[in-house]
C-alpha positions as CSV (number, residue, x, y, z in Angstrom):
1,M,66.0,98.7,-86.8
2,R,68.0,98.2,-90.0
3,A,71.8,97.8,-90.5
4,G,71.8,100.9,-92.7
5,Q,70.6,103.0,-89.8
6,I,73.5,102.2,-87.5
7,M,76.4,101.4,-89.8
8,I,79.5,103.6,-90.3
9,R,79.1,105.3,-93.7
10,K,82.4,107.1,-94.0
11,L,84.9,104.4,-94.9
12,S,88.5,104.4,-95.8
13,V,89.3,101.7,-98.3
14,A,92.3,100.1,-99.8
15,S,93.0,99.1,-103.4
16,P,94.4,95.6,-104.3
17,D,97.4,97.4,-105.7
18,D,98.2,99.4,-102.6
19,T,101.3,98.3,-100.7
20,V,100.8,96.7,-97.3
21,E,102.7,99.5,-95.8
22,R,100.2,102.1,-97.2
23,A,97.3,100.0,-95.9
24,A,98.9,99.8,-92.4
25,T,99.6,103.5,-92.4
26,L,96.0,104.3,-93.4
27,M,94.7,101.9,-90.7
28,A,96.8,103.8,-88.1
29,R,95.7,107.2,-89.4
30,V,92.0,106.4,-89.2
31,N,92.3,104.1,-86.1
32,A,90.8,101.1,-87.9
33,G,91.7,97.4,-87.8
34,I,90.0,96.6,-91.1
35,L,89.8,98.1,-94.6
36,P,87.5,97.0,-97.4
37,V,89.5,96.4,-100.6
38,V,87.8,98.0,-103.5
39,S,88.6,97.7,-107.2
40,A,86.6,99.3,-110.0
41,G,84.0,100.4,-107.5
42,R,83.4,96.8,-106.2
43,M,84.5,95.3,-102.9
44,V,86.9,92.4,-103.7
45,G,88.1,91.6,-100.3
46,L,89.1,92.9,-96.8
47,V,92.5,93.5,-95.3
48,T,92.8,93.4,-91.5
49,D,95.5,94.2,-89.1
50,R,95.8,90.5,-88.5
51,D,96.2,89.8,-92.2
52,I,99.1,92.3,-92.2
53,V,100.8,90.7,-89.3
54,V,100.3,87.1,-90.1
55,R,100.4,87.0,-93.9
56,A,103.0,89.8,-94.5
57,V,105.2,90.6,-91.5
58,A,105.4,87.1,-90.0
59,A,105.8,85.6,-93.5
60,G,108.8,87.9,-94.1
61,K,107.2,89.8,-97.0
62,P,108.5,93.4,-97.4
63,T,105.6,95.6,-96.6
64,A,107.0,98.4,-98.8
65,T,106.6,96.3,-101.9
66,C,104.1,93.5,-101.0
67,V,100.6,94.5,-102.3
68,V,97.3,94.1,-100.5
69,D,96.1,91.7,-103.1
70,E,98.7,89.2,-101.9
71,I,97.5,89.1,-98.3
72,M,93.8,90.2,-98.2
73,T,90.9,88.0,-97.3
74,E,88.9,87.3,-100.4
75,E,86.0,85.5,-99.0
76,V,83.9,88.3,-97.6
77,H,80.7,87.9,-95.7
78,Y,78.5,90.9,-95.8
79,C,75.0,92.1,-94.9
80,L,72.6,94.3,-96.7
81,E,71.7,97.8,-95.5
82,D,68.0,96.8,-95.1
83,D,68.8,93.6,-93.0
84,T,67.5,93.9,-89.5
85,V,70.1,94.5,-86.7
86,D,68.8,91.3,-85.0
87,D,69.6,89.3,-88.2
88,V,73.0,90.9,-88.5
89,A,73.8,90.1,-84.9
90,R,72.8,86.5,-85.4
91,R,74.9,86.2,-88.6
92,M,78.0,87.8,-87.0
93,G,77.7,85.3,-84.1
94,A,77.3,82.4,-86.5
95,L,80.3,83.5,-88.5
96,G,82.4,84.6,-85.5
97,V,83.1,88.0,-86.9
98,R,83.3,91.4,-85.1
99,R,82.8,93.6,-88.2
100,M,80.9,93.2,-91.4
101,P,80.7,95.2,-94.6
102,V,77.3,96.5,-95.5
103,C,76.2,96.5,-99.2
104,D,73.2,97.9,-101.0
105,R,70.9,95.6,-103.1
106,S,73.2,96.2,-106.2
107,G,76.2,94.8,-104.2
108,A,77.9,98.2,-103.8
109,L,79.7,98.8,-100.5
110,V,77.9,101.4,-98.5
111,G,79.2,101.0,-95.0
112,L,80.6,98.8,-92.2
113,I,78.8,97.5,-89.1
114,S,80.7,96.5,-86.0
115,L,79.7,94.5,-82.9
116,D,80.0,97.8,-81.0
117,D,77.3,99.3,-83.4
118,V,75.1,96.4,-82.8
119,A,75.6,96.4,-79.0
120,A,74.7,100.1,-78.9
121,H,71.4,99.6,-80.7
122,L,70.2,96.0,-80.2
123,Q,66.9,95.8,-78.5
124,G,67.1,92.1,-77.5
125,D,70.0,91.7,-75.1
126,H,69.8,87.9,-75.4
127,L,70.7,88.2,-79.1
128,L,73.8,90.2,-78.4
129,A,74.8,87.9,-75.6
130,D,74.4,84.9,-78.0
131,A,76.4,86.7,-80.7
132,L,79.2,87.6,-78.3
133,R,79.3,84.0,-76.9
134,K,79.7,82.6,-80.4
135,I,82.4,85.1,-81.5
136,A,84.3,84.4,-78.3
137,Q,84.2,80.6,-79.0
138,V,85.7,81.2,-82.4
139,S,88.3,83.5,-80.9
140,R,89.3,80.9,-78.3
141,A,89.5,78.0,-80.7
142,P,92.7,76.0,-80.1
143,R,95.7,77.2,-82.0
144,S,99.2,75.8,-82.5
145,V,101.9,77.9,-80.9
């Protein structure tokens, strides 16, 4: 099975010039924790609910005027729509991510795949277990508090 067969195709996206408040409102409206950031038809980053909390709110930036470009994650790991789900699961595990944008061969954003999507369709349970274990290890990495 290929990533393009199980990905979410209907995406809400943010613009780098959107305010953080607008991005947060959109996330709440569509019940999402992540928005691809798109400029001139190309994905230029991702903004997550964690980015909003850590890079804007906790940093004291005014969400009504701070723009997504200031807080988004620019280094985006993605997969291709014709990658196998097994390969995507392995990659998500290696990177410690729960969601991954899906692009076509030209680099255009065409969807988003989540660990839930992979779990629902993965044939080899051992691959899913390995991916989950690696993601959990990254999530439990020691942090200063």
